[in-house]
N, C-alpha and C positions, 0 to 999 in steps of 0.2 A: 421678251420671248422672240426667238428667232423665227422667221417665216417658215422654215422647214418644220419646226416643232409645232407651229400653229396648224400647218397643213396636216400633220399626223393626227393632231387632236381633232380637227374637223372631220378627217376621214373616219375616225372612230365613232363620231356622232352621226355620220352620214348614212345610217341604217336605222330603220324605224324602230326595231326592237331595242337596239342599244340606246337610242335617244330616249325611248320610253323608260328604260331601266335607269338611265342616268337621272332623268327628271324625278322618278319615283324615289331614288336614293337621296336626291337633294331635298325632297320634301320631308324626309325622315332624319334630317340633321338635327342635333348632333348625335343622336342615339345610334343611327345606322339601321340596317335592315339585313336580316339573315338571307343568304342566297336562296334558300328554299322558298322563302316568303316572296322574294322578288319574282321568282318563277311562277309561283301560285297566283299572285296578283296580276301578272301579265299573261297568264294562261299560256306559258311556254314550257316545253319539257325541260327538266332540270339539266340534262346534259347539253342541250342547246343553249340554255341560259348561261351555263358555266363558260362556254366558249365566248359568248358576248361579254360577260363580266371580265374575262381575261383580256380581251381587247381593250376595254375601258381602263383596266388596270395598267396595261402597257402604255397607254396614252397618258397616264398620270392623272386621270380624272377621278378615279376612285382608288381606295385601298381596302385591304381586308385584314381582319383580325380573327384568329381562331379563339372561340370562347367555348371551352369544353369540346363538344362534337359538332358545334355549329360554326360556320364561317359568316361573320358579320361584315357587311360592306358599308363604307362611309365615303361621302364625297370629299375630294381634296379641294377645299375651299380656296386655298392659295393658288392652285392651278386654274380654277375658274376665274379668280381675280386677274391672274396673268393673261388669260385668254381674252377676257373682257377689256382689259387695258390695251392689249394688242389691237383689238378691233377699233377702239375709240381714240387711240393715241394721237392720231392726226386729225381728230374730229374738228370740224368747223374752221380749219385753217387759221388757228390762233385766235379765234373769236369765241371765247368760252360761253358768252351769253346765248349763242346758237345751240349749245349743248344742254342748256338748263332743262328743257323738257325731258331729255333722255335721263339726266340725273334724277329728276323728280319722279320719273317712272320707276326707278329702282329703289327709291327711298322707302316706300311702304313695306317692301319685303325685307328690308334690312334694318328695321327699327322695331324694337320691342314695344309692348303695350305701354310701358313706363316712359317711352321716348328715348331710351338708351339705344345706342347703335349696337348691332349684333357683332 
């Protein structure tokens, strides 16, 4: 990921409602969440939420799919992976053992109950 793309992505998340919406959508992977439900759960007017979701979409963090009359939003996991990799790419100055606690912190959220990686 180029630094300018990372900056754009961070700018999209640098607002509390958008950050909350993104985290909520992430929690509902892989099924996604209808736009109206995102607005309802965050207690934000639908027209305001629409603007926030458009910004997250332009940043590549989420995508939408029309299902009948509903627009369902899903997180773009590959983009999240790119952003995370960008952040830790130079982690620990070539000493991976220093990053083990960071990797361990992410492991529980990315492993299913059967032990398989998500």
